[in-house]
MMTF fields as JSON, N, C-alpha, C and O atoms, coordinates in Angstrom:
{
  "mmtfVersion": "1.0.0",
  "mmtfProducer": "UNKNOWN",
  "numBonds": 519,
  "numAtoms": 520,
  "numGroups": 130,
  "numChains": 1,
  "numModels": 1,
  "chainsPerModel": [1],
  "groupsPerChain": [130],
  "chainIdList": ["A"],
  "bondAtomList": [4, 2, 8, 6, 12, 10, 16, 14, 20, 18, 24, 22, 28, 26, 32, 30, 36, 34, 40, 38, 44, 42, 48, 46, 52, 50, 56, 54, 60, 58, 64, 62, 68, 66, 72, 70, 76, 74, 80, 78, 84, 82, 88, 86, 92, 90, 96, 94, 100, 98, 104, 102, 108, 106, 112, 110, 116, 114, 120, 118, 124, 122, 128, 126, 132, 130, 136, 134, 140, 138, 144, 142, 148, 146, 152, 150, 156, 154, 160, 158, 164, 162, 168, 166, 172, 170, 176, 174, 180, 178, 184, 182, 188, 186, 192, 190, 196, 194, 200, 198, 204, 202, 208, 206, 212, 210, 216, 214, 220, 218, 224, 222, 228, 226, 232, 230, 236, 234, 240, 238, 244, 242, 248, 246, 252, 250, 256, 254, 260, 258, 264, 262, 268, 266, 272, 270, 276, 274, 280, 278, 284, 282, 288, 286, 292, 290, 296, 294, 300, 298, 304, 302, 308, 306, 312, 310, 316, 314, 320, 318, 324, 322, 328, 326, 332, 330, 336, 334, 340, 338, 344, 342, 348, 346, 352, 350, 356, 354, 360, 358, 364, 362, 368, 366, 372, 370, 376, 374, 380, 378, 384, 382, 388, 386, 392, 390, 396, 394, 400, 398, 404, 402, 408, 406, 412, 410, 416, 414, 420, 418, 424, 422, 428, 426, 432, 430, 436, 434, 440, 438, 444, 442, 448, 446, 452, 450, 456, 454, 460, 458, 464, 462, 468, 466, 472, 470, 476, 474, 480, 478, 484, 482, 488, 486, 492, 490, 496, 494, 500, 498, 504, 502, 508, 506, 512, 510, 516, 514],
  "bondOrderList": [1, 1, 1, 1, 1, 1, 1, 1, 1, 1, 1, 1, 1, 1, 1, 1, 1, 1, 1, 1, 1, 1, 1, 1, 1, 1, 1, 1, 1, 1, 1, 1, 1, 1, 1, 1, 1, 1, 1, 1, 1, 1, 1, 1, 1, 1, 1, 1, 1, 1, 1, 1, 1, 1, 1, 1, 1, 1, 1, 1, 1, 1, 1, 1, 1, 1, 1, 1, 1, 1, 1, 1, 1, 1, 1, 1, 1, 1, 1, 1, 1, 1, 1, 1, 1, 1, 1, 1, 1, 1, 1, 1, 1, 1, 1, 1, 1, 1, 1, 1, 1, 1, 1, 1, 1, 1, 1, 1, 1, 1, 1, 1, 1, 1, 1, 1, 1, 1, 1, 1, 1, 1, 1, 1, 1, 1, 1, 1, 1],
  "groupList": [{"groupName": "MET", "atomNameList": ["N", "CA", "C", "O"], "elementList": ["N", "C", "C", "O"], "formalChargeList": [0, 0, 0, 0], "bondAtomList": [1, 0, 2, 1, 3, 2], "bondOrderList": [1, 1, 2], "singleLetterCode": "M", "chemCompType": "L-PEPTIDE LINKING"}, {"groupName": "ASP", "atomNameList": ["N", "CA", "C", "O"], "elementList": ["N", "C", "C", "O"], "formalChargeList": [0, 0, 0, 0], "bondAtomList": [1, 0, 2, 1, 3, 2], "bondOrderList": [1, 1, 2], "singleLetterCode": "D", "chemCompType": "L-PEPTIDE LINKING"}, {"groupName": "ALA", "atomNameList": ["N", "CA", "C", "O"], "elementList": ["N", "C", "C", "O"], "formalChargeList": [0, 0, 0, 0], "bondAtomList": [1, 0, 2, 1, 3, 2], "bondOrderList": [1, 1, 2], "singleLetterCode": "A", "chemCompType": "L-PEPTIDE LINKING"}, {"groupName": "LEU", "atomNameList": ["N", "CA", "C", "O"], "elementList": ["N", "C", "C", "O"], "formalChargeList": [0, 0, 0, 0], "bondAtomList": [1, 0, 2, 1, 3, 2], "bondOrderList": [1, 1, 2], "singleLetterCode": "L", "chemCompType": "L-PEPTIDE LINKING"}, {"groupName": "GLN", "atomNameList": ["N", "CA", "C", "O"], "elementList": ["N", "C", "C", "O"], "formalChargeList": [0, 0, 0, 0], "bondAtomList": [1, 0, 2, 1, 3, 2], "bondOrderList": [1, 1, 2], "singleLetterCode": "Q", "chemCompType": "L-PEPTIDE LINKING"}, {"groupName": "ARG", "atomNameList": ["N", "CA", "C", "O"], "elementList": ["N", "C", "C", "O"], "formalChargeList": [0, 0, 0, 0], "bondAtomList": [1, 0, 2, 1, 3, 2], "bondOrderList": [1, 1, 2], "singleLetterCode": "R", "chemCompType": "L-PEPTIDE LINKING"}, {"groupName": "ILE", "atomNameList": ["N", "CA", "C", "O"], "elementList": ["N", "C", "C", "O"], "formalChargeList": [0, 0, 0, 0], "bondAtomList": [1, 0, 2, 1, 3, 2], "bondOrderList": [1, 1, 2], "singleLetterCode": "I", "chemCompType": "L-PEPTIDE LINKING"}, {"groupName": "GLY", "atomNameList": ["N", "CA", "C", "O"], "elementList": ["N", "C", "C", "O"], "formalChargeList": [0, 0, 0, 0], "bondAtomList": [1, 0, 2, 1, 3, 2], "bondOrderList": [1, 1, 2], "singleLetterCode": "G", "chemCompType": "PEPTIDE LINKING"}, {"groupName": "THR", "atomNameList": ["N", "CA", "C", "O"], "elementList": ["N", "C", "C", "O"], "formalChargeList": [0, 0, 0, 0], "bondAtomList": [1, 0, 2, 1, 3, 2], "bondOrderList": [1, 1, 2], "singleLetterCode": "T", "chemCompType": "L-PEPTIDE LINKING"}, {"groupName": "GLU", "atomNameList": ["N", "CA", "C", "O"], "elementList": ["N", "C", "C", "O"], "formalChargeList": [0, 0, 0, 0], "bondAtomList": [1, 0, 2, 1, 3, 2], "bondOrderList": [1, 1, 2], "singleLetterCode": "E", "chemCompType": "L-PEPTIDE LINKING"}, {"groupName": "SER", "atomNameList": ["N", "CA", "C", "O"], "elementList": ["N", "C", "C", "O"], "formalChargeList": [0, 0, 0, 0], "bondAtomList": [1, 0, 2, 1, 3, 2], "bondOrderList": [1, 1, 2], "singleLetterCode": "S", "chemCompType": "L-PEPTIDE LINKING"}, {"groupName": "TYR", "atomNameList": ["N", "CA", "C", "O"], "elementList": ["N", "C", "C", "O"], "formalChargeList": [0, 0, 0, 0], "bondAtomList": [1, 0, 2, 1, 3, 2], "bondOrderList": [1, 1, 2], "singleLetterCode": "Y", "chemCompType": "L-PEPTIDE LINKING"}, {"groupName": "VAL", "atomNameList": ["N", "CA", "C", "O"], "elementList": ["N", "C", "C", "O"], "formalChargeList": [0, 0, 0, 0], "bondAtomList": [1, 0, 2, 1, 3, 2], "bondOrderList": [1, 1, 2], "singleLetterCode": "V", "chemCompType": "L-PEPTIDE LINKING"}, {"groupName": "TRP", "atomNameList": ["N", "CA", "C", "O"], "elementList": ["N", "C", "C", "O"], "formalChargeList": [0, 0, 0, 0], "bondAtomList": [1, 0, 2, 1, 3, 2], "bondOrderList": [1, 1, 2], "singleLetterCode": "W", "chemCompType": "L-PEPTIDE LINKING"}, {"groupName": "PRO", "atomNameList": ["N", "CA", "C", "O"], "elementList": ["N", "C", "C", "O"], "formalChargeList": [0, 0, 0, 0], "bondAtomList": [1, 0, 2, 1, 3, 2], "bondOrderList": [1, 1, 2], "singleLetterCode": "P", "chemCompType": "L-PEPTIDE LINKING"}, {"groupName": "PHE", "atomNameList": ["N", "CA", "C", "O"], "elementList": ["N", "C", "C", "O"], "formalChargeList": [0, 0, 0, 0], "bondAtomList": [1, 0, 2, 1, 3, 2], "bondOrderList": [1, 1, 2], "singleLetterCode": "F", "chemCompType": "L-PEPTIDE LINKING"}, {"groupName": "ASN", "atomNameList": ["N", "CA", "C", "O"], "elementList": ["N", "C", "C", "O"], "formalChargeList": [0, 0, 0, 0], "bondAtomList": [1, 0, 2, 1, 3, 2], "bondOrderList": [1, 1, 2], "singleLetterCode": "N", "chemCompType": "L-PEPTIDE LINKING"}, {"groupName": "CYS", "atomNameList": ["N", "CA", "C", "O"], "elementList": ["N", "C", "C", "O"], "formalChargeList": [0, 0, 0, 0], "bondAtomList": [1, 0, 2, 1, 3, 2], "bondOrderList": [1, 1, 2], "singleLetterCode": "C", "chemCompType": "L-PEPTIDE LINKING"}, {"groupName": "LYS", "atomNameList": ["N", "CA", "C", "O"], "elementList": ["N", "C", "C", "O"], "formalChargeList": [0, 0, 0, 0], "bondAtomList": [1, 0, 2, 1, 3, 2], "bondOrderList": [1, 1, 2], "singleLetterCode": "K", "chemCompType": "L-PEPTIDE LINKING"}],
  "groupTypeList": [0, 1, 2, 3, 4, 5, 6, 7, 8, 7, 6, 9, 3, 3, 9, 10, 7, 11, 10, 12, 9, 13, 8, 14, 10, 5, 9, 8, 9, 14, 7, 12, 15, 8, 0, 2, 11, 14, 16, 11, 1, 5, 5, 3, 0, 9, 2, 3, 13, 7, 2, 10, 9, 3, 12, 7, 8, 1, 11, 7, 11, 8, 1, 5, 12, 2, 9, 12, 5, 1, 3, 7, 12, 14, 9, 0, 8, 5, 9, 4, 3, 10, 8, 15, 3, 8, 13, 12, 4, 5, 10, 9, 5, 15, 17, 1, 7, 2, 6, 1, 1, 15, 12, 18, 1, 7, 5, 12, 3, 4, 2, 3, 5, 5, 2, 12, 9, 3, 9, 7, 7, 8, 9, 1, 5, 2, 5, 14, 2, 7],
  "groupIdList": [1, 2, 3, 4, 5, 6, 7, 8, 9, 10, 11, 12, 13, 14, 15, 16, 17, 18, 19, 20, 21, 22, 23, 24, 25, 26, 27, 28, 29, 30, 31, 32, 33, 34, 35, 36, 37, 38, 39, 40, 41, 42, 43, 44, 45, 46, 47, 48, 49, 50, 51, 52, 53, 54, 55, 56, 57, 58, 59, 60, 61, 62, 63, 64, 65, 66, 67, 68, 69, 70, 71, 72, 73, 74, 75, 76, 77, 78, 79, 80, 81, 82, 83, 84, 85, 86, 87, 88, 89, 90, 91, 92, 93, 94, 95, 96, 97, 98, 99, 100, 101, 102, 103, 104, 105, 106, 107, 108, 109, 110, 111, 112, 113, 114, 115, 116, 117, 118, 119, 120, 121, 122, 123, 124, 125, 126, 127, 128, 129, 130],
  "secStructList": [7, 7, 2, 2, 2, 2, 2, 2, 2, 2, 2, 2, 2, 2, 2, 6, 6, 7, 7, 7, 3, 3, 3, 7, 7, 7, 3, 3, 3, 6, 6, 3, 3, 7, 7, 7, 3, 3, 3, 7, 7, 2, 2, 2, 2, 2, 2, 2, 2, 2, 2, 2, 2, 2, 2, 7, 7, 7, 6, 6, 4, 4, 4, 6, 2, 2, 2, 2, 2, 6, 1, 7, 4, 4, 4, 7, 7, 2, 2, 2, 2, 2, 2, 2, 2, 2, 2, 2, 2, 2, 2, 2, 2, 2, 1, 6, 6, 2, 2, 2, 2, 2, 2, 2, 6, 6, 2, 2, 2, 2, 2, 2, 2, 2, 2, 2, 2, 2, 2, 6, 7, 7, 2, 2, 2, 2, 1, 7, 7, 7],
  "xCoordList": [133.691, 132.818, 131.434, 131.453, 130.32, 129.011, 128.522, 129.219, 127.562, 127.018, 126.731, 127.152, 126.053, 125.719, 126.964, 127.026, 128.012, 129.203, 130.023, 130.639, 130.012, 130.525, 129.94, 130.556, 128.573, 127.661, 128.084, 128.445, 128.065, 128.461, 129.831, 129.961, 130.798, 132.174, 131.978, 132.569, 131.175, 130.948, 130.431, 130.932, 129.32, 128.678, 129.577, 129.516, 130.462, 131.443, 132.494, 132.958, 132.818, 133.735, 133.075, 133.727, 131.878, 131.206, 131.008, 131.31, 130.566, 130.333, 131.605, 131.568, 132.661, 133.971, 134.358, 135.371, 133.571, 133.955, 134.727, 135.355, 134.737, 135.393, 135.056, 133.933, 136.109, 135.863, 136.853, 138.018, 136.168, 136.947, 138.1, 137.985, 139.321, 140.473, 140.572, 140.222, 141.098, 141.224, 142.711, 143.561, 142.988, 144.221, 144.053, 143.168, 145.02, 145.006, 145.371, 146.038, 144.823, 145.313, 146.954, 147.56, 147.53, 148.994, 149.313, 148.62, 150.576, 150.966, 151.893, 152.861, 151.561, 152.431, 153.483, 154.476, 153.287, 154.254, 153.949, 152.813, 154.799, 154.475, 153.026, 152.777, 152.157, 150.787, 149.781, 148.624, 150.249, 149.3, 149.087, 149.992, 147.526, 147.343, 146.282, 145.377, 146.455, 145.332, 144.312, 144.45, 143.173, 142.022, 142.17, 142.686, 141.74, 141.56, 140.687, 139.794, 140.812, 139.846, 139.88, 140.896, 138.732, 138.586, 139.25, 139.304, 139.745, 140.404, 139.479, 139.795, 138.379, 137.436, 138.01, 138.638, 137.679, 138.257, 137.488, 136.3, 138.219, 137.793, 136.581, 135.593, 136.595, 135.493, 134.151, 133.093, 134.177, 132.964, 132.374, 131.165, 133.341, 132.727, 132.303, 131.373, 132.932, 132.445, 131.042, 130.282, 130.866, 129.593, 128.536, 127.406, 128.818, 127.754, 127.469, 126.305, 128.35, 128.245, 127.411, 126.564, 127.786, 126.949, 125.502, 124.624, 125.23, 123.831, 123.164, 121.964, 123.776, 123.177, 122.759, 121.645, 123.73, 123.43, 122.265, 121.516, 122.039, 120.76, 119.524, 118.56, 119.486, 118.228, 118.284, 117.243, 119.149, 119.34, 119.583, 119.418, 120.0, 120.392, 119.236, 118.637, 118.87, 117.808, 118.328, 118.796, 118.205, 118.757, 118.117, 118.752, 116.856, 116.217, 116.096, 115.098, 117.061, 117.077, 116.897, 116.429, 117.246, 117.225, 115.769, 115.487, 114.857, 113.55, 112.804, 111.594, 113.574, 112.997, 113.835, 113.526, 114.813, 115.554, 114.719, 114.743, 114.041, 113.185, 112.299, 112.089, 111.816, 110.968, 111.881, 111.312, 112.99, 113.713, 114.528, 114.875, 114.859, 115.762, 115.562, 116.511, 114.364, 114.046, 113.261, 112.622, 113.357, 112.664, 113.735, 114.952, 113.154, 113.907, 114.35, 113.514, 115.771, 116.2, 115.688, 115.401, 115.523, 114.999, 113.697, 113.36, 112.826, 111.479, 111.486, 110.433, 112.562, 112.427, 112.123, 112.587, 111.313, 111.116, 112.244, 113.248, 112.131, 113.476, 113.615, 114.698, 112.594, 112.634, 113.208, 113.989, 112.81, 113.229, 114.808, 115.623, 115.085, 116.472, 117.351, 118.525, 116.816, 117.534, 117.877, 118.981, 116.907, 117.036, 117.999, 118.82, 118.008, 118.796, 120.222, 121.127, 120.543, 121.89, 122.614, 123.815, 121.744, 122.142, 122.525, 123.583, 121.737, 122.003, 123.274, 124.136, 123.319, 124.521, 125.865, 126.875, 125.865, 127.036, 127.347, 128.466, 126.148, 126.406, 126.804, 127.569, 126.36, 126.644, 128.215, 128.731, 128.883, 130.496, 130.842, 131.706, 130.339, 130.966, 130.979, 131.78, 129.902, 129.792, 130.278, 130.293, 130.655, 131.124, 131.974, 131.459, 133.288, 134.152, 133.758, 133.486, 133.722, 133.298, 131.76, 131.407, 130.864, 129.549, 129.154, 128.194, 130.041, 129.721, 130.026, 129.343, 131.146, 131.618, 130.56, 130.525, 129.664, 128.695, 127.517, 126.938, 127.266, 126.329, 126.792, 125.936, 128.1, 128.774, 128.519, 127.976, 128.932, 128.924, 127.406, 127.171, 126.424, 125.158, 124.48, 123.311, 125.267, 124.694, 123.862, 123.515, 123.427, 122.71, 123.117, 122.324, 124.525, 125.152, 125.066, 124.794, 125.257, 125.081, 123.628, 123.404, 122.717, 121.264, 120.835, 120.008, 121.55, 121.236, 121.716, 121.085, 122.946, 123.453, 122.62, 122.337, 122.178, 121.448, 120.008, 119.423, 119.518, 118.123, 118.261, 117.376, 119.232, 119.492, 119.536, 118.886, 120.277, 120.249, 118.898, 118.477, 118.157, 116.802, 115.954, 115.289, 115.882, 115.03, 115.305, 114.418, 116.64, 117.083, 116.401, 116.303, 115.896, 115.492, 116.47, 116.26, 117.632, 118.719, 118.867, 118.171, 119.757, 120.013, 121.643, 122.464, 121.863, 123.31, 124.245, 125.343, 123.78, 124.78, 124.948, 126.05, 123.983, 124.218, 125.003, 125.566, 125.065, 125.833, 127.239, 128.079, 127.592, 128.884, 129.953, 129.563, 131.155, 132.041, 132.44, 132.569, 132.682, 133.124, 134.639, 135.497, 134.816, 136.224, 136.413, 137.538],
  "yCoordList": [258.519, 259.17, 259.557, 260.196, 259.146, 259.359, 260.918, 261.631, 261.38, 262.682, 263.051, 264.127, 262.241, 262.599, 262.642, 263.578, 261.927, 262.064, 263.424, 264.056, 263.759, 264.984, 266.273, 267.265, 266.066, 267.252, 267.296, 268.365, 266.081, 266.011, 266.749, 267.517, 266.386, 267.126, 268.543, 269.321, 268.967, 270.512, 271.085, 272.097, 270.386, 270.911, 271.187, 272.203, 270.079, 270.117, 271.285, 271.948, 271.497, 272.578, 274.031, 274.934, 274.159, 275.451, 275.595, 276.656, 274.67, 274.739, 274.97, 275.467, 274.643, 274.959, 276.365, 276.795, 277.139, 278.618, 278.952, 280.01, 278.11, 278.319, 279.808, 280.308, 280.382, 281.556, 281.544, 281.147, 282.015, 281.779, 282.691, 283.856, 282.172, 282.805, 283.415, 282.845, 284.63, 285.456, 285.647, 286.078, 285.325, 285.692, 287.292, 287.72, 288.03, 289.556, 289.903, 289.196, 291.071, 291.669, 291.84, 292.189, 291.585, 291.903, 292.437, 292.28, 293.156, 293.651, 292.584, 292.148, 292.163, 291.047, 291.614, 290.948, 292.899, 293.601, 295.084, 295.437, 295.872, 297.402, 297.805, 297.708, 298.236, 298.744, 297.591, 297.823, 296.351, 295.293, 294.575, 294.055, 294.638, 294.065, 292.91, 292.978, 291.938, 290.921, 291.342, 292.268, 290.592, 291.023, 290.009, 288.904, 290.396, 289.485, 288.232, 288.436, 287.033, 286.044, 285.228, 285.181, 284.446, 283.543, 282.178, 281.737, 281.509, 280.179, 279.237, 278.984, 278.697, 277.838, 276.478, 275.814, 276.145, 274.85, 273.807, 273.972, 272.71, 271.586, 271.103, 270.822, 270.975, 270.285, 271.14, 270.567, 272.387, 273.094, 273.085, 273.142, 273.007, 272.765, 271.454, 271.297, 270.401, 269.151, 268.754, 267.864, 269.559, 269.434, 270.201, 269.719, 271.267, 271.931, 270.95, 270.857, 270.276, 269.489, 268.152, 267.64, 267.667, 266.564, 266.928, 266.112, 268.142, 268.578, 268.846, 268.591, 269.293, 269.339, 267.963, 267.722, 267.044, 265.52, 265.046, 264.22, 265.511, 264.918, 265.615, 264.933, 266.937, 267.677, 267.988, 268.468, 267.84, 268.052, 269.408, 270.283, 269.66, 270.902, 271.599, 270.93, 272.873, 273.551, 274.361, 275.491, 273.625, 274.32, 275.546, 276.333, 275.85, 277.101, 277.921, 278.599, 277.854, 278.519, 280.034, 280.655, 280.594, 282.102, 282.531, 283.706, 281.676, 282.064, 281.807, 282.02, 281.315, 281.066, 281.608, 281.372, 282.28, 282.911, 283.834, 283.741, 284.654, 285.564, 284.898, 285.4, 283.703, 282.889, 282.487, 282.444, 282.245, 281.574, 282.608, 282.372, 283.838, 284.811, 285.241, 285.381, 285.415, 285.777, 284.742, 285.087, 283.494, 282.428, 281.863, 281.822, 281.492, 280.791, 279.478, 278.649, 279.219, 277.87, 276.751, 275.732, 276.753, 275.614, 275.287, 274.115, 276.116, 275.7, 275.309, 274.999, 275.333, 275.301, 273.729, 272.768, 273.672, 272.255, 271.849, 272.556, 270.631, 270.079, 270.979, 271.437, 271.154, 271.951, 273.413, 273.899, 274.059, 275.395, 275.31, 276.188, 274.269, 274.106, 273.79, 274.158, 273.115, 272.949, 274.235, 274.441, 275.074, 276.457, 277.202, 277.87, 277.164, 278.045, 277.453, 278.287, 276.235, 275.744, 275.981, 276.209, 275.89, 276.234, 277.551, 277.819, 278.482, 279.973, 280.291, 281.074, 279.641, 279.832, 279.421, 280.091, 278.409, 277.828, 278.679, 279.068, 278.889, 279.698, 281.111, 281.665, 281.739, 283.123, 283.352, 284.401, 282.307, 282.453, 282.687, 283.541, 282.101, 282.197, 283.666, 284.048, 284.441, 285.706, 286.793, 287.978, 286.373, 287.291, 286.569, 285.898, 286.683, 286.165, 286.42, 287.568, 285.46, 285.807, 285.65, 285.895, 285.212, 285.144, 284.068, 284.179, 282.975, 281.965, 282.265, 281.812, 283.103, 283.609, 284.433, 284.424, 285.165, 285.897, 284.945, 285.212, 283.858, 282.867, 282.181, 281.762, 281.958, 281.189, 282.217, 281.804, 283.473, 284.435, 284.769, 285.138, 284.625, 284.954, 283.483, 283.41, 282.487, 281.146, 280.435, 279.335, 280.751, 280.039, 278.861, 278.002, 278.77, 277.587, 276.52, 275.391, 276.696, 275.923, 275.392, 274.182, 276.256, 275.895, 275.015, 274.112, 275.385, 274.528, 273.073, 272.102, 273.059, 271.618, 270.822, 269.654, 271.499, 270.78, 270.401, 269.366, 271.298, 271.058, 269.878, 269.026, 269.843, 268.682, 267.412, 266.465, 267.295, 266.108, 265.733, 264.58, 266.809, 266.426, 265.982, 264.961, 266.616, 266.298, 264.937, 264.273, 264.395, 262.969, 262.115, 260.927, 262.485, 261.628, 261.252, 260.364, 261.986, 261.663, 262.618, 263.613, 262.211, 263.264, 263.557, 262.834, 264.641, 265.1, 264.132, 263.975, 263.436, 262.224, 261.194, 260.657, 260.88, 259.911, 260.45, 259.665, 261.785, 262.497, 262.648, 262.748, 262.675, 262.949, 261.801, 260.634, 262.074, 260.979, 260.282, 260.835, 258.933, 258.038, 258.311, 258.618, 258.148, 258.242, 259.36, 259.647],
  "zCoordList": [168.337, 169.234, 168.47, 167.418, 169.045, 168.365, 168.546, 169.268, 168.034, 168.079, 169.524, 169.948, 170.297, 171.713, 172.363, 173.16, 172.294, 173.036, 172.586, 173.445, 171.508, 171.013, 171.54, 171.928, 171.479, 172.243, 173.636, 174.128, 174.39, 175.668, 176.058, 177.011, 175.174, 175.289, 175.132, 175.881, 174.195, 173.966, 175.217, 175.708, 175.806, 176.856, 178.102, 178.795, 178.289, 179.409, 179.078, 180.005, 177.917, 177.659, 177.939, 178.464, 177.589, 177.779, 179.338, 179.883, 179.966, 181.392, 182.156, 183.281, 181.609, 182.368, 182.202, 182.754, 181.436, 181.365, 180.214, 180.182, 179.229, 177.792, 177.283, 177.342, 176.817, 176.039, 174.708, 174.671, 173.776, 172.499, 172.437, 172.816, 171.93, 171.765, 170.278, 169.245, 170.395, 169.137, 168.662, 169.441, 167.409, 166.901, 166.488, 165.748, 167.079, 166.887, 165.368, 164.613, 165.1, 163.861, 163.859, 164.872, 162.743, 162.669, 161.293, 160.288, 161.393, 160.014, 159.394, 160.017, 158.107, 157.654, 156.782, 156.49, 156.328, 155.564, 155.668, 155.985, 155.445, 155.56, 154.964, 153.762, 155.858, 155.248, 155.02, 154.668, 155.23, 154.963, 156.363, 157.016, 156.781, 158.102, 157.923, 157.092, 158.699, 158.819, 159.698, 160.498, 159.54, 160.524, 161.698, 161.526, 162.779, 163.949, 163.594, 162.772, 164.069, 163.881, 164.958, 165.652, 165.254, 166.345, 166.11, 164.963, 167.116, 166.995, 167.778, 168.941, 167.262, 168.075, 168.281, 167.456, 169.582, 170.108, 169.241, 168.966, 168.813, 167.993, 168.632, 167.953, 170.05, 170.706, 170.724, 170.982, 170.475, 170.33, 168.988, 168.763, 168.078, 166.622, 166.306, 165.514, 166.884, 166.831, 167.563, 167.18, 168.643, 169.426, 168.468, 168.392, 167.8, 166.931, 165.781, 165.391, 165.256, 164.045, 164.445, 163.711, 165.73, 166.413, 166.572, 166.293, 167.018, 167.313, 165.935, 165.837, 164.959, 163.596, 163.178, 162.714, 163.368, 162.785, 163.529, 163.006, 164.74, 165.37, 164.871, 164.526, 164.807, 164.384, 162.909, 162.461, 162.168, 160.638, 160.347, 161.197, 159.087, 158.686, 157.93, 157.089, 158.15, 157.547, 156.431, 156.567, 155.16, 153.949, 153.581, 152.879, 153.981, 153.81, 155.003, 155.245, 155.699, 157.042, 156.965, 157.919, 155.894, 155.703, 155.63, 155.868, 155.325, 155.218, 156.566, 156.638, 157.716, 158.872, 160.11, 161.278, 159.757, 160.824, 161.695, 162.923, 161.099, 161.791, 162.909, 164.013, 162.464, 163.385, 164.637, 165.728, 164.587, 165.688, 166.47, 167.627, 165.799, 166.352, 167.877, 168.648, 168.194, 169.513, 170.4, 171.395, 169.975, 170.555, 171.759, 171.579, 172.849, 173.899, 173.378, 173.02, 173.31, 172.725, 173.529, 172.901, 174.794, 175.558, 175.099, 175.266, 174.516, 174.118, 172.555, 171.999, 171.957, 170.447, 170.068, 170.681, 169.015, 168.386, 167.781, 167.683, 167.323, 166.4, 165.088, 164.722, 164.522, 163.393, 163.604, 162.786, 164.677, 165.003, 165.496, 165.214, 166.179, 166.609, 165.36, 165.358, 164.291, 163.112, 162.426, 161.923, 162.425, 161.71, 162.429, 161.801, 164.049, 164.743, 164.637, 164.611, 164.576, 164.655, 163.137, 162.992, 162.173, 160.947, 160.8, 160.231, 161.28, 161.235, 162.028, 161.627, 163.152, 163.879, 163.326, 163.54, 162.675, 161.964, 160.617, 160.284, 159.914, 158.625, 158.902, 158.112, 159.94, 160.333, 160.336, 159.953, 160.788, 160.907, 159.476, 159.279, 158.465, 157.195, 156.548, 155.696, 157.134, 156.811, 157.75, 157.417, 158.876, 160.035, 161.006, 161.9, 160.865, 161.805, 163.298, 163.651, 164.114, 165.412, 165.87, 167.024, 164.843, 164.975, 166.023, 166.786, 165.968, 166.883, 168.218, 169.137, 168.429, 169.656, 170.254, 171.484, 169.614, 170.121, 170.743, 171.796, 169.982, 170.465, 171.59, 172.369, 171.862, 172.812, 174.12, 175.144, 173.979, 175.108, 175.555, 176.706, 174.62, 175.289, 175.787, 176.167, 175.734, 176.296, 175.393, 175.822, 174.232, 173.365, 172.764, 172.379, 172.651, 172.026, 173.071, 172.663, 174.364, 175.442, 175.469, 175.492, 175.467, 175.474, 174.395, 174.524, 173.141, 171.931, 172.001, 171.585, 172.599, 172.773, 173.64, 173.376, 174.784, 175.83, 175.215, 175.535, 174.341, 173.75, 172.727, 172.651, 172.047, 171.056, 171.746, 171.302, 172.845, 173.699, 174.132, 174.037, 174.653, 175.212, 174.098, 174.272, 172.958, 171.648, 171.235, 170.699, 171.473, 171.08, 172.119, 171.81, 173.319, 174.259, 175.257, 176.083, 175.177, 176.02, 177.287, 177.491, 177.993, 179.231, 179.125, 178.561, 179.723, 179.692, 180.106, 179.572, 181.129, 181.715, 180.574, 180.462, 179.743, 178.806, 177.637, 176.875, 177.458, 176.457, 176.827, 175.932, 178.118, 178.656, 178.136, 178.141, 177.733, 177.377, 178.486, 179.579, 178.273, 179.315, 179.645, 178.817, 180.978, 181.318, 182.071, 182.479]
}
């Protein structure tokens, strides 16, 4: 499956009302607790990776996050979307559930749609066959 198809699958997932499932905290032995953590659907993560394949990874994203933090995703340039997507994906490394927040506020879906648009495609072209 190519990047556009993976993005299309992610768009379908998000449009269907997907919400992230969390594994709850639990006691593994007396006095030792795990932290709750998100279990992201593989299709969501593959869609994010596919979008990054199309717009690129911004290895200097930390210098540009302030520029994209409050921008409307549908108006982002390719470079701004690259910064945004890198920020979204890297945020998870530092805070479990960061991607979930971007899913809940709708910006992941907007970013996937914008990546398709910047590639010159349509959502219909991105949708998986079958």
